[in-house]
Biopython code that builds the backbone (N, CA, C, O; Angstrom):
import numpy as np
from Bio.PDB.StructureBuilder import StructureBuilder

atoms = [
    (1, "MET", "N", (145.946, 88.036, 108.244)),
    (1, "MET", "CA", (146.180, 87.414, 109.539)),
    (1, "MET", "C", (146.926, 88.349, 110.479)),
    (1, "MET", "O", (146.580, 88.440, 111.657)),
    (2, "ASN", "N", (147.929, 89.036, 109.987)),
    (2, "ASN", "CA", (148.720, 89.897, 110.847)),
    (2, "ASN", "C", (147.972, 91.190, 111.141)),
    (2, "ASN", "O", (148.130, 92.187, 110.436)),
    (3, "THR", "N", (147.159, 91.160, 112.189)),
    (3, "THR", "CA", (146.411, 92.347, 112.561)),
    (3, "THR", "C", (147.307, 93.329, 113.298)),
    (3, "THR", "O", (146.997, 94.518, 113.372)),
    (4, "LYS", "N", (148.398, 92.850, 113.834)),
    (4, "LYS", "CA", (149.364, 93.717, 114.497)),
    (4, "LYS", "C", (150.413, 94.117, 113.467)),
    (4, "LYS", "O", (150.723, 93.345, 112.560)),
    (5, "THR", "N", (150.950, 95.305, 113.604)),
    (5, "THR", "CA", (151.858, 95.809, 112.587)),
    (5, "THR", "C", (153.274, 95.265, 112.719)),
    (5, "THR", "O", (154.007, 95.216, 111.731)),
    (6, "SER", "N", (153.663, 94.861, 113.899)),
    (6, "SER", "CA", (155.025, 94.399, 114.127)),
    (6, "SER", "C", (155.028, 93.187, 115.058)),
    (6, "SER", "O", (154.159, 93.037, 115.917)),
    (7, "PHE", "N", (156.014, 92.340, 114.866)),
    (7, "PHE", "CA", (156.179, 91.214, 115.789)),
    (7, "PHE", "C", (156.434, 91.727, 117.198)),
    (7, "PHE", "O", (156.127, 91.041, 118.173)),
    (8, "ARG", "N", (156.987, 92.914, 117.314)),
    (8, "ARG", "CA", (157.267, 93.494, 118.640)),
    (8, "ARG", "C", (155.988, 93.789, 119.420)),
    (8, "ARG", "O", (156.028, 93.951, 120.640)),
    (9, "ASP", "N", (154.848, 93.858, 118.718)),
    (9, "ASP", "CA", (153.564, 94.079, 119.370)),
    (9, "ASP", "C", (153.001, 92.798, 119.991)),
    (9, "ASP", "O", (152.106, 92.858, 120.833)),
    (10, "LEU", "N", (153.517, 91.657, 119.582)),
    (10, "LEU", "CA", (153.016, 90.374, 120.102)),
    (10, "LEU", "C", (153.473, 90.163, 121.541)),
    (10, "LEU", "O", (154.660, 90.283, 121.848)),
    (11, "LEU", "N", (152.535, 89.853, 122.411)),
    (11, "LEU", "CA", (152.882, 89.626, 123.815)),
    (11, "LEU", "C", (153.844, 88.461, 123.984)),
    (11, "LEU", "O", (154.702, 88.492, 124.866)),
    (12, "ILE", "N", (153.713, 87.434, 123.151)),
    (12, "ILE", "CA", (154.627, 86.294, 123.278)),
    (12, "ILE", "C", (156.050, 86.682, 122.869)),
    (12, "ILE", "O", (157.014, 86.175, 123.443)),
    (13, "TRP", "N", (156.189, 87.564, 121.898)),
    (13, "TRP", "CA", (157.538, 88.021, 121.535)),
    (13, "TRP", "C", (158.103, 88.873, 122.668)),
    (13, "TRP", "O", (159.275, 88.739, 123.019)),
    (14, "GLN", "N", (157.286, 89.741, 123.236)),
    (14, "GLN", "CA", (157.743, 90.580, 124.347)),
    (14, "GLN", "C", (158.209, 89.724, 125.520)),
    (14, "GLN", "O", (159.240, 90.003, 126.133)),
    (15, "LYS", "N", (157.439, 88.678, 125.829)),
    (15, "LYS", "CA", (157.812, 87.780, 126.931)),
    (15, "LYS", "C", (159.098, 87.032, 126.596)),
    (15, "LYS", "O", (159.981, 86.910, 127.444)),
    (16, "ALA", "N", (159.209, 86.531, 125.374)),
    (16, "ALA", "CA", (160.416, 85.810, 124.959)),
    (16, "ALA", "C", (161.638, 86.723, 125.042)),
    (16, "ALA", "O", (162.708, 86.301, 125.480)),
    (17, "SER", "N", (161.471, 87.971, 124.620)),
    (17, "SER", "CA", (162.561, 88.938, 124.670)),
    (17, "SER", "C", (162.979, 89.226, 126.115)),
    (17, "SER", "O", (164.167, 89.333, 126.419)),
    (18, "GLU", "N", (162.000, 89.347, 126.983)),
    (18, "GLU", "CA", (162.275, 89.567, 128.408)),
    (18, "GLU", "C", (163.047, 88.368, 128.995)),
    (18, "GLU", "O", (163.964, 88.542, 129.797)),
    (19, "LEU", "N", (162.662, 87.164, 128.585)),
    (19, "LEU", "CA", (163.330, 85.967, 129.094)),
    (19, "LEU", "C", (164.754, 85.835, 128.557)),
    (19, "LEU", "O", (165.627, 85.323, 129.257)),
    (20, "VAL", "N", (165.001, 86.283, 127.337)),
    (20, "VAL", "CA", (166.371, 86.283, 126.811)),
    (20, "VAL", "C", (167.264, 87.105, 127.735)),
    (20, "VAL", "O", (168.362, 86.685, 128.100)),
    (21, "LYS", "N", (166.775, 88.271, 128.100)),
    (21, "LYS", "CA", (167.534, 89.156, 128.992)),
    (21, "LYS", "C", (167.816, 88.465, 130.329)),
    (21, "LYS", "O", (168.925, 88.553, 130.857)),
    (22, "LYS", "N", (166.816, 87.785, 130.866)),
    (22, "LYS", "CA", (167.006, 87.080, 132.135)),
    (22, "LYS", "C", (168.047, 85.978, 132.009)),
    (22, "LYS", "O", (168.864, 85.779, 132.908)),
    (23, "ILE", "N", (168.015, 85.263, 130.888)),
    (23, "ILE", "CA", (169.000, 84.194, 130.672)),
    (23, "ILE", "C", (170.407, 84.771, 130.591)),
    (23, "ILE", "O", (171.342, 84.208, 131.161)),
    (24, "TYR", "N", (170.561, 85.879, 129.894)),
    (24, "TYR", "CA", (171.886, 86.501, 129.788)),
    (24, "TYR", "C", (172.396, 86.936, 131.163)),
    (24, "TYR", "O", (173.561, 86.711, 131.489)),
    (25, "PHE", "N", (171.535, 87.556, 131.968)),
    (25, "PHE", "CA", (171.947, 87.967, 133.310)),
    (25, "PHE", "C", (172.272, 86.754, 134.181)),
    (25, "PHE", "O", (173.244, 86.757, 134.938)),
    (26, "LEU", "N", (171.455, 85.737, 134.061)),
    (26, "LEU", "CA", (171.649, 84.521, 134.849)),
    (26, "LEU", "C", (172.983, 83.851, 134.532)),
    (26, "LEU", "O", (173.699, 83.428, 135.440)),
    (27, "THR", "N", (173.312, 83.755, 133.265)),
    (27, "THR", "CA", (174.525, 83.035, 132.861)),
    (27, "THR", "C", (175.806, 83.814, 133.128)),
    (27, "THR", "O", (176.898, 83.255, 133.017)),
    (28, "ARG", "N", (175.697, 85.074, 133.473)),
    (28, "ARG", "CA", (176.890, 85.850, 133.842)),
    (28, "ARG", "C", (177.605, 85.237, 135.039)),
    (28, "ARG", "O", (178.813, 85.401, 135.212)),
    (29, "GLU", "N", (176.837, 84.530, 135.858)),
    (29, "GLU", "CA", (177.388, 83.939, 137.072)),
    (29, "GLU", "C", (177.911, 82.515, 136.867)),
    (29, "GLU", "O", (178.464, 81.921, 137.793)),
    (30, "PHE", "N", (177.744, 81.972, 135.677)),
    (30, "PHE", "CA", (178.209, 80.607, 135.404)),
    (30, "PHE", "C", (179.741, 80.592, 135.364)),
    (30, "PHE", "O", (180.371, 81.615, 135.100)),
    (31, "PRO", "N", (180.326, 79.431, 135.627)),
    (31, "PRO", "CA", (181.788, 79.330, 135.542)),
    (31, "PRO", "C", (182.306, 79.694, 134.145)),
    (31, "PRO", "O", (181.638, 79.450, 133.141)),
    (32, "ARG", "N", (183.472, 80.264, 134.102)),
    (32, "ARG", "CA", (184.073, 80.703, 132.842)),
    (32, "ARG", "C", (184.210, 79.558, 131.839)),
    (32, "ARG", "O", (184.065, 79.762, 130.633)),
    (33, "GLU", "N", (184.484, 78.382, 132.331)),
    (33, "GLU", "CA", (184.678, 77.237, 131.417)),
    (33, "GLU", "C", (183.386, 76.832, 130.695)),
    (33, "GLU", "O", (183.427, 76.057, 129.739)),
    (34, "GLU", "N", (182.254, 77.349, 131.144)),
    (34, "GLU", "CA", (180.970, 77.068, 130.478)),
    (34, "GLU", "C", (180.658, 78.064, 129.361)),
    (34, "GLU", "O", (179.622, 77.956, 128.706)),
    (35, "ARG", "N", (181.548, 79.028, 129.144)),
    (35, "ARG", "CA", (181.284, 80.073, 128.155)),
    (35, "ARG", "C", (180.930, 79.508, 126.780)),
    (35, "ARG", "O", (180.035, 80.025, 126.112)),
    (36, "PHE", "N", (181.615, 78.465, 126.358)),
    (36, "PHE", "CA", (181.343, 77.872, 125.053)),
    (36, "PHE", "C", (180.534, 76.582, 125.171)),
    (36, "PHE", "O", (180.391, 75.837, 124.201)),
    (37, "GLY", "N", (180.019, 76.332, 126.342)),
    (37, "GLY", "CA", (179.204, 75.148, 126.577)),
    (37, "GLY", "C", (177.774, 75.541, 126.911)),
    (37, "GLY", "O", (177.026, 76.036, 126.068)),
    (38, "LEU", "N", (177.423, 75.308, 128.156)),
    (38, "LEU", "CA", (176.046, 75.538, 128.588)),
    (38, "LEU", "C", (175.609, 76.992, 128.412)),
    (38, "LEU", "O", (174.481, 77.254, 127.996)),
    (39, "THR", "N", (176.483, 77.921, 128.722)),
    (39, "THR", "CA", (176.135, 79.340, 128.572)),
    (39, "THR", "C", (175.756, 79.646, 127.134)),
    (39, "THR", "O", (174.722, 80.263, 126.879)),
    (40, "ASP", "N", (176.586, 79.218, 126.196)),
    (40, "ASP", "CA", (176.311, 79.458, 124.776)),
    (40, "ASP", "C", (175.017, 78.782, 124.343)),
    (40, "ASP", "O", (174.223, 79.372, 123.609)),
    (41, "GLN", "N", (174.801, 77.557, 124.787)),
    (41, "GLN", "CA", (173.578, 76.837, 124.417)),
    (41, "GLN", "C", (172.330, 77.532, 124.955)),
    (41, "GLN", "O", (171.314, 77.616, 124.265)),
    (42, "MET", "N", (172.408, 78.025, 126.177)),
    (42, "MET", "CA", (171.262, 78.737, 126.758)),
    (42, "MET", "C", (170.982, 80.029, 126.001)),
    (42, "MET", "O", (169.827, 80.364, 125.739)),
    (43, "HIS", "N", (172.034, 80.748, 125.653)),
    (43, "HIS", "CA", (171.854, 81.986, 124.888)),
    (43, "HIS", "C", (171.204, 81.684, 123.545)),
    (43, "HIS", "O", (170.270, 82.370, 123.130)),
    (44, "ARG", "N", (171.698, 80.665, 122.874)),
    (44, "ARG", "CA", (171.185, 80.335, 121.540)),
    (44, "ARG", "C", (169.719, 79.908, 121.576)),
    (44, "ARG", "O", (168.919, 80.370, 120.763)),
    (45, "SER", "N", (169.365, 79.032, 122.512)),
    (45, "SER", "CA", (167.982, 78.556, 122.539)),
    (45, "SER", "C", (167.022, 79.657, 122.978)),
    (45, "SER", "O", (165.926, 79.776, 122.428)),
    (46, "ALA", "N", (167.417, 80.459, 123.958)),
    (46, "ALA", "CA", (166.555, 81.562, 124.405)),
    (46, "ALA", "C", (166.365, 82.581, 123.280)),
    (46, "ALA", "O", (165.249, 83.038, 123.034)),
    (47, "ASN", "N", (167.454, 82.932, 122.602)),
    (47, "ASN", "CA", (167.355, 83.859, 121.468)),
    (47, "ASN", "C", (166.496, 83.286, 120.357)),
    (47, "ASN", "O", (165.749, 84.014, 119.704)),
    (48, "SER", "N", (166.600, 81.993, 120.144)),
    (48, "SER", "CA", (165.865, 81.349, 119.064)),
    (48, "SER", "C", (164.357, 81.397, 119.285)),
    (48, "SER", "O", (163.594, 81.483, 118.323)),
    (49, "VAL", "N", (163.923, 81.344, 120.533)),
    (49, "VAL", "CA", (162.488, 81.443, 120.815)),
    (49, "VAL", "C", (161.956, 82.766, 120.267)),
    (49, "VAL", "O", (160.994, 82.790, 119.499)),
    (50, "ALA", "N", (162.588, 83.859, 120.669)),
    (50, "ALA", "CA", (162.147, 85.189, 120.218)),
    (50, "ALA", "C", (162.295, 85.343, 118.708)),
    (50, "ALA", "O", (161.410, 85.884, 118.045)),
    (51, "ALA", "N", (163.409, 84.869, 118.170)),
    (51, "ALA", "CA", (163.658, 85.007, 116.728)),
    (51, "ALA", "C", (162.630, 84.227, 115.909)),
    (51, "ALA", "O", (162.173, 84.707, 114.872)),
    (52, "ASN", "N", (162.266, 83.034, 116.363)),
    (52, "ASN", "CA", (161.288, 82.238, 115.624)),
    (52, "ASN", "C", (159.887, 82.845, 115.691)),
    (52, "ASN", "O", (159.123, 82.747, 114.731)),
    (53, "ILE", "N", (159.552, 83.463, 116.807)),
    (53, "ILE", "CA", (158.259, 84.145, 116.899)),
    (53, "ILE", "C", (158.230, 85.300, 115.895)),
    (53, "ILE", "O", (157.241, 85.491, 115.187)),
    (54, "ALA", "N", (159.317, 86.063, 115.839)),
    (54, "ALA", "CA", (159.404, 87.168, 114.878)),
    (54, "ALA", "C", (159.341, 86.640, 113.449)),
    (54, "ALA", "O", (158.644, 87.200, 112.602)),
    (55, "GLU", "N", (160.072, 85.564, 113.187)),
    (55, "GLU", "CA", (160.066, 84.989, 111.843)),
    (55, "GLU", "C", (158.670, 84.516, 111.450)),
    (55, "GLU", "O", (158.230, 84.745, 110.324)),
    (56, "ALA", "N", (157.979, 83.865, 112.366)),
    (56, "ALA", "CA", (156.623, 83.377, 112.076)),
    (56, "ALA", "C", (155.710, 84.543, 111.725)),
    (56, "ALA", "O", (154.868, 84.427, 110.834)),
    (57, "HIS", "N", (155.869, 85.645, 112.407)),
    (57, "HIS", "CA", (155.036, 86.821, 112.133)),
    (57, "HIS", "C", (155.231, 87.305, 110.693)),
    (57, "HIS", "O", (154.299, 87.808, 110.065)),
    (58, "GLY", "N", (156.432, 87.149, 110.190)),
    (58, "GLY", "CA", (156.732, 87.598, 108.846)),
    (58, "GLY", "C", (156.379, 86.613, 107.747)),
    (58, "GLY", "O", (156.464, 86.948, 106.566)),
    (59, "ARG", "N", (155.991, 85.416, 108.113)),
    (59, "ARG", "CA", (155.626, 84.406, 107.111)),
    (59, "ARG", "C", (154.228, 84.677, 106.583)),
    (59, "ARG", "O", (153.357, 85.160, 107.307)),
    (60, "TYR", "N", (154.027, 84.359, 105.315)),
    (60, "TYR", "CA", (152.750, 84.661, 104.669)),
    (60, "TYR", "C", (151.732, 83.540, 104.826)),
    (60, "TYR", "O", (150.566, 83.797, 105.126)),
    (61, "HIS", "N", (152.160, 82.311, 104.627)),
    (61, "HIS", "CA", (151.233, 81.177, 104.642)),
    (61, "HIS", "C", (151.016, 80.658, 106.067)),
    (61, "HIS", "O", (151.942, 80.597, 106.877)),
    (62, "PHE", "N", (149.766, 80.289, 106.344)),
    (62, "PHE", "CA", (149.410, 79.803, 107.678)),
    (62, "PHE", "C", (150.276, 78.630, 108.112)),
    (62, "PHE", "O", (150.784, 78.614, 109.234)),
    (63, "ALA", "N", (150.449, 77.644, 107.225)),
    (63, "ALA", "CA", (151.227, 76.449, 107.571)),
    (63, "ALA", "C", (152.674, 76.808, 107.891)),
    (63, "ALA", "O", (153.285, 76.226, 108.787)),
    (64, "ASP", "N", (153.205, 77.756, 107.161)),
    (64, "ASP", "CA", (154.573, 78.199, 107.396)),
    (64, "ASP", "C", (154.694, 78.882, 108.755)),
    (64, "ASP", "O", (155.638, 78.628, 109.503)),
    (65, "LYS", "N", (153.727, 79.754, 109.071)),
    (65, "LYS", "CA", (153.714, 80.419, 110.376)),
    (65, "LYS", "C", (153.691, 79.389, 111.504)),
    (65, "LYS", "O", (154.461, 79.477, 112.462)),
    (66, "ILE", "N", (152.801, 78.421, 111.373)),
    (66, "ILE", "CA", (152.636, 77.414, 112.420)),
    (66, "ILE", "C", (153.899, 76.572, 112.572)),
    (66, "ILE", "O", (154.314, 76.271, 113.690)),
    (67, "ARG", "N", (154.508, 76.193, 111.454)),
    (67, "ARG", "CA", (155.740, 75.389, 111.498)),
    (67, "ARG", "C", (156.836, 76.118, 112.281)),
    (67, "ARG", "O", (157.515, 75.511, 113.109)),
    (68, "VAL", "N", (157.009, 77.407, 112.022)),
    (68, "VAL", "CA", (158.044, 78.177, 112.706)),
    (68, "VAL", "C", (157.688, 78.373, 114.184)),
    (68, "VAL", "O", (158.576, 78.396, 115.037)),
    (69, "LEU", "N", (156.411, 78.512, 114.486)),
    (69, "LEU", "CA", (155.996, 78.623, 115.895)),
    (69, "LEU", "C", (156.223, 77.314, 116.645)),
    (69, "LEU", "O", (156.541, 77.330, 117.835)),
    (70, "TYR", "N", (156.065, 76.182, 115.963)),
    (70, "TYR", "CA", (156.407, 74.901, 116.594)),
    (70, "TYR", "C", (157.896, 74.864, 116.937)),
    (70, "TYR", "O", (158.285, 74.315, 117.968)),
    (71, "GLN", "N", (158.718, 75.441, 116.081)),
    (71, "GLN", "CA", (160.147, 75.512, 116.375)),
    (71, "GLN", "C", (160.400, 76.382, 117.605)),
    (71, "GLN", "O", (161.218, 76.041, 118.459)),
    (72, "ALA", "N", (159.692, 77.500, 117.685)),
    (72, "ALA", "CA", (159.833, 78.376, 118.854)),
    (72, "ALA", "C", (159.451, 77.630, 120.130)),
    (72, "ALA", "O", (160.121, 77.742, 121.157)),
    (73, "ARG", "N", (158.363, 76.870, 120.043)),
    (73, "ARG", "CA", (157.929, 76.095, 121.212)),
    (73, "ARG", "C", (158.987, 75.057, 121.596)),
    (73, "ARG", "O", (159.262, 74.843, 122.776)),
    (74, "GLY", "N", (159.567, 74.426, 120.594)),
    (74, "GLY", "CA", (160.637, 73.465, 120.865)),
    (74, "GLY", "C", (161.833, 74.112, 121.533)),
    (74, "GLY", "O", (162.455, 73.513, 122.410)),
    (75, "GLU", "N", (162.160, 75.323, 121.130)),
    (75, "GLU", "CA", (163.274, 76.049, 121.751)),
    (75, "GLU", "C", (162.959, 76.406, 123.202)),
    (75, "GLU", "O", (163.866, 76.481, 124.031)),
    (76, "CYS", "N", (161.693, 76.624, 123.510)),
    (76, "CYS", "CA", (161.294, 76.839, 124.915)),
    (76, "CYS", "C", (161.673, 75.622, 125.744)),
    (76, "CYS", "O", (162.274, 75.738, 126.812)),
    (77, "PHE", "N", (161.309, 74.447, 125.228)),
    (77, "PHE", "CA", (161.629, 73.213, 125.939)),
    (77, "PHE", "C", (163.135, 73.012, 126.048)),
    (77, "PHE", "O", (163.632, 72.565, 127.082)),
    (78, "GLU", "N", (163.859, 73.340, 124.987)),
    (78, "GLU", "CA", (165.318, 73.207, 125.030)),
    (78, "GLU", "C", (165.899, 74.102, 126.122)),
    (78, "GLU", "O", (166.771, 73.678, 126.881)),
    (79, "THR", "N", (165.415, 75.336, 126.199)),
    (79, "THR", "CA", (165.910, 76.256, 127.226)),
    (79, "THR", "C", (165.582, 75.724, 128.616)),
    (79, "THR", "O", (166.402, 75.826, 129.529)),
    (80, "GLN", "N", (164.388, 75.157, 128.780)),
    (80, "GLN", "CA", (164.029, 74.568, 130.070)),
    (80, "GLN", "C", (164.958, 73.400, 130.416)),
    (80, "GLN", "O", (165.310, 73.213, 131.580)),
    (81, "SER", "N", (165.346, 72.635, 129.433)),
    (81, "SER", "CA", (166.293, 71.542, 129.665)),
    (81, "SER", "C", (167.639, 72.090, 130.130)),
    (81, "SER", "O", (168.241, 71.558, 131.063)),
    (82, "HIS", "N", (168.108, 73.147, 129.485)),
    (82, "HIS", "CA", (169.368, 73.775, 129.901)),
    (82, "HIS", "C", (169.268, 74.315, 131.323)),
    (82, "HIS", "O", (170.226, 74.228, 132.090)),
    (83, "LEU", "N", (168.117, 74.869, 131.673)),
    (83, "LEU", "CA", (167.914, 75.350, 133.048)),
    (83, "LEU", "C", (168.004, 74.201, 134.041)),
    (83, "LEU", "O", (168.584, 74.354, 135.116)),
    (84, "SER", "N", (167.436, 73.056, 133.691)),
    (84, "SER", "CA", (167.506, 71.877, 134.566)),
    (84, "SER", "C", (168.949, 71.436, 134.770)),
    (84, "SER", "O", (169.348, 71.084, 135.880)),
    (85, "ILE", "N", (169.718, 71.456, 133.704)),
    (85, "ILE", "CA", (171.130, 71.068, 133.806)),
    (85, "ILE", "C", (171.892, 72.065, 134.669)),
    (85, "ILE", "O", (172.718, 71.676, 135.495)),
    (86, "ALA", "N", (171.614, 73.355, 134.476)),
    (86, "ALA", "CA", (172.259, 74.381, 135.300)),
    (86, "ALA", "C", (171.929, 74.177, 136.774)),
    (86, "ALA", "O", (172.786, 74.361, 137.638)),
    (87, "LEU", "N", (170.694, 73.799, 137.057)),
    (87, "LEU", "CA", (170.301, 73.505, 138.439)),
    (87, "LEU", "C", (171.063, 72.295, 138.967)),
    (87, "LEU", "O", (171.613, 72.332, 140.068)),
    (88, "ASN", "N", (171.093, 71.231, 138.183)),
    (88, "ASN", "CA", (171.773, 70.001, 138.602)),
    (88, "ASN", "C", (173.268, 70.208, 138.826)),
    (88, "ASN", "O", (173.871, 69.530, 139.659)),
    (89, "LEU", "N", (173.867, 71.139, 138.089)),
    (89, "LEU", "CA", (175.290, 71.432, 138.250)),
    (89, "LEU", "C", (175.555, 72.437, 139.369)),
    (89, "LEU", "O", (176.708, 72.726, 139.691)),
    (90, "GLY", "N", (174.489, 72.965, 139.955)),
    (90, "GLY", "CA", (174.636, 73.922, 141.041)),
    (90, "GLY", "C", (174.937, 75.337, 140.582)),
    (90, "GLY", "O", (175.396, 76.160, 141.374)),
    (91, "TYR", "N", (174.684, 75.629, 139.312)),
    (91, "TYR", "CA", (174.938, 76.968, 138.788)),
    (91, "TYR", "C", (173.820, 77.943, 139.128)),
    (91, "TYR", "O", (174.034, 79.155, 139.154)),
    (92, "ILE", "N", (172.629, 77.413, 139.387)),
    (92, "ILE", "CA", (171.500, 78.248, 139.793)),
    (92, "ILE", "C", (170.809, 77.597, 140.985)),
    (92, "ILE", "O", (170.924, 76.392, 141.209)),
    (93, "THR", "N", (170.101, 78.404, 141.730)),
    (93, "THR", "CA", (169.371, 77.884, 142.890)),
    (93, "THR", "C", (168.035, 77.292, 142.440)),
    (93, "THR", "O", (167.557, 77.549, 141.335)),
    (94, "LYS", "N", (167.462, 76.506, 143.315)),
    (94, "LYS", "CA", (166.141, 75.930, 143.046)),
    (94, "LYS", "C", (165.104, 77.036, 142.841)),
    (94, "LYS", "O", (164.243, 76.924, 141.969)),
    (95, "GLU", "N", (165.183, 78.089, 143.631)),
    (95, "GLU", "CA", (164.226, 79.187, 143.532)),
    (95, "GLU", "C", (164.302, 79.877, 142.171)),
    (95, "GLU", "O", (163.277, 80.166, 141.554)),
    (96, "VAL", "N", (165.513, 80.133, 141.714)),
    (96, "VAL", "CA", (165.696, 80.761, 140.403)),
    (96, "VAL", "C", (165.182, 79.829, 139.316)),
    (96, "VAL", "O", (164.487, 80.255, 138.394)),
    (97, "PHE", "N", (165.533, 78.549, 139.434)),
    (97, "PHE", "CA", (165.073, 77.569, 138.446)),
    (97, "PHE", "C", (163.550, 77.560, 138.349)),
    (97, "PHE", "O", (162.996, 77.651, 137.254)),
    (98, "VAL", "N", (162.879, 77.452, 139.483)),
    (98, "VAL", "CA", (161.412, 77.364, 139.492)),
    (98, "VAL", "C", (160.791, 78.603, 138.863)),
    (98, "VAL", "O", (159.854, 78.499, 138.071)),
    (99, "ARG", "N", (161.310, 79.772, 139.212)),
    (99, "ARG", "CA", (160.753, 81.029, 138.702)),
    (99, "ARG", "C", (160.883, 81.125, 137.178)),
    (99, "ARG", "O", (159.907, 81.413, 136.484)),
    (100, "ILE", "N", (162.078, 80.886, 136.670)),
    (100, "ILE", "CA", (162.289, 81.035, 135.221)),
    (100, "ILE", "C", (161.645, 79.889, 134.452)),
    (100, "ILE", "O", (161.114, 80.095, 133.361)),
    (101, "ASP", "N", (161.686, 78.687, 135.010)),
    (101, "ASP", "CA", (161.047, 77.549, 134.353)),
    (101, "ASP", "C", (159.542, 77.789, 134.193)),
    (101, "ASP", "O", (158.968, 77.470, 133.152)),
    (102, "LYS", "N", (158.912, 78.346, 135.214)),
    (102, "LYS", "CA", (157.474, 78.661, 135.127)),
    (102, "LYS", "C", (157.207, 79.726, 134.064)),
    (102, "LYS", "O", (156.196, 79.675, 133.363)),
    (103, "GLU", "N", (158.108, 80.673, 133.953)),
    (103, "GLU", "CA", (157.936, 81.699, 132.925)),
    (103, "GLU", "C", (158.018, 81.085, 131.530)),
    (103, "GLU", "O", (157.266, 81.468, 130.635)),
    (104, "TYR", "N", (158.930, 80.134, 131.347)),
    (104, "TYR", "CA", (159.007, 79.452, 130.047)),
    (104, "TYR", "C", (157.782, 78.584, 129.802)),
    (104, "TYR", "O", (157.318, 78.480, 128.667)),
    (105, "GLU", "N", (157.254, 77.962, 130.847)),
    (105, "GLU", "CA", (156.011, 77.202, 130.680)),
    (105, "GLU", "C", (154.875, 78.125, 130.232)),
    (105, "GLU", "O", (154.102, 77.779, 129.339)),
    (106, "GLY", "N", (154.784, 79.282, 130.848)),
    (106, "GLY", "CA", (153.764, 80.261, 130.461)),
    (106, "GLY", "C", (153.949, 80.738, 129.030)),
    (106, "GLY", "O", (152.974, 80.924, 128.301)),
    (107, "LEU", "N", (155.195, 80.935, 128.630)),
    (107, "LEU", "CA", (155.470, 81.332, 127.251)),
    (107, "LEU", "C", (155.040, 80.227, 126.288)),
    (107, "LEU", "O", (154.478, 80.511, 125.231)),
    (108, "GLY", "N", (155.299, 78.981, 126.643)),
    (108, "GLY", "CA", (154.863, 77.857, 125.810)),
    (108, "GLY", "C", (153.352, 77.830, 125.649)),
    (108, "GLY", "O", (152.843, 77.560, 124.561)),
    (109, "VAL", "N", (152.642, 78.107, 126.723)),
    (109, "VAL", "CA", (151.175, 78.182, 126.670)),
    (109, "VAL", "C", (150.758, 79.313, 125.721)),
    (109, "VAL", "O", (149.824, 79.156, 124.935)),
    (110, "GLY", "N", (151.446, 80.435, 125.799)),
    (110, "GLY", "CA", (151.143, 81.564, 124.925)),
    (110, "GLY", "C", (151.407, 81.240, 123.460)),
    (110, "GLY", "O", (150.637, 81.635, 122.585)),
    (111, "ILE", "N", (152.481, 80.531, 123.194)),
    (111, "ILE", "CA", (152.785, 80.120, 121.817)),
    (111, "ILE", "C", (151.709, 79.167, 121.315)),
    (111, "ILE", "O", (151.252, 79.284, 120.178)),
    (112, "ASN", "N", (151.304, 78.222, 122.163)),
    (112, "ASN", "CA", (150.223, 77.298, 121.779)),
    (112, "ASN", "C", (148.938, 78.062, 121.455)),
    (112, "ASN", "O", (148.256, 77.752, 120.479)),
    (113, "ALA", "N", (148.616, 79.049, 122.268)),
    (113, "ALA", "CA", (147.405, 79.843, 122.038)),
    (113, "ALA", "C", (147.496, 80.586, 120.708)),
    (113, "ALA", "O", (146.508, 80.688, 119.980)),
    (114, "TYR", "N", (148.670, 81.100, 120.398)),
    (114, "TYR", "CA", (148.859, 81.814, 119.132)),
    (114, "TYR", "C", (148.723, 80.851, 117.944)),
    (114, "TYR", "O", (148.132, 81.197, 116.921)),
    (115, "ILE", "N", (149.268, 79.657, 118.091)),
    (115, "ILE", "CA", (149.134, 78.632, 117.044)),
    (115, "ILE", "C", (147.654, 78.328, 116.827)),
    (115, "ILE", "O", (147.187, 78.278, 115.689)),
    (116, "ASN", "N", (146.926, 78.128, 117.910)),
    (116, "ASN", "CA", (145.493, 77.833, 117.803)),
    (116, "ASN", "C", (144.726, 78.981, 117.163)),
    (116, "ASN", "O", (143.805, 78.752, 116.380)),
    (117, "LYS", "N", (145.096, 80.203, 117.487)),
    (117, "LYS", "CA", (144.451, 81.381, 116.888)),
    (117, "LYS", "C", (144.683, 81.395, 115.374)),
    (117, "LYS", "O", (143.768, 81.679, 114.601)),
    (118, "ILE", "N", (145.899, 81.088, 114.967)),
    (118, "ILE", "CA", (146.202, 81.052, 113.539)),
    (118, "ILE", "C", (145.403, 79.931, 112.850)),
    (118, "ILE", "O", (144.873, 80.119, 111.755)),
    (119, "LYS", "N", (145.329, 78.770, 113.505)),
    (119, "LYS", "CA", (144.565, 77.652, 112.932)),
    (119, "LYS", "C", (143.101, 78.024, 112.771)),
    (119, "LYS", "O", (142.488, 77.690, 111.757)),
    (120, "LEU", "N", (142.530, 78.713, 113.759)),
    (120, "LEU", "CA", (141.128, 79.118, 113.686)),
    (120, "LEU", "C", (140.888, 80.169, 112.602)),
    (120, "LEU", "O", (139.870, 80.136, 111.909)),
    (121, "SER", "N", (141.819, 81.085, 112.464)),
    (121, "SER", "CA", (141.632, 82.137, 111.461)),
    (121, "SER", "C", (141.817, 81.589, 110.040)),
    (121, "SER", "O", (141.357, 82.190, 109.069)),
    (122, "LYS", "N", (142.479, 80.469, 109.934)),
    (122, "LYS", "CA", (142.691, 79.806, 108.645)),
    (122, "LYS", "C", (141.374, 79.214, 108.128)),
    (122, "LYS", "O", (141.142, 79.154, 106.920)),
    (123, "SER", "N", (140.529, 78.785, 109.047)),
    (123, "SER", "CA", (139.268, 78.120, 108.677)),
    (123, "SER", "C", (138.256, 79.061, 108.066)),
    (123, "SER", "O", (137.156, 78.638, 107.710)),
]
sb = StructureBuilder()
sb.init_structure("model")
sb.init_model(0)
sb.init_chain("A")
sb.init_seg("    ")
for serial, (resi, resn, name, xyz) in enumerate(atoms, 1):
    if name == "N":
        sb.init_residue(resn, " ", resi, " ")
    sb.init_atom(name, np.array(xyz, "f"), 0.0, 1.0, " ", f" {name:<3s}", serial, name[0])
structure = sb.get_structure()
């Protein structure tokens, strides 16, 4: 199944990694009191998306790969929820929210496509 040699070759991992960086830069501007709150939660969920994609790549069984990719997809949604809260609290602008939220939606579509590819190759 793993026709690519490294998880780093996967476009969805590259996109997830790029988004982690954006989240870290974005949260630099959050209030200091959010360091162990929303900032930490955003870092964890964004990192988890990329980490779960990498982990899925390393799994041997199709069902195991898919299960971990479902977790990655869930972390995408969690990060989008944190972005919504940051918007509602006035920590980010509507423009920033829309841009990054759309990128996470696109990443979710990419994860779904990868899941479907794995399901098809299993048959």
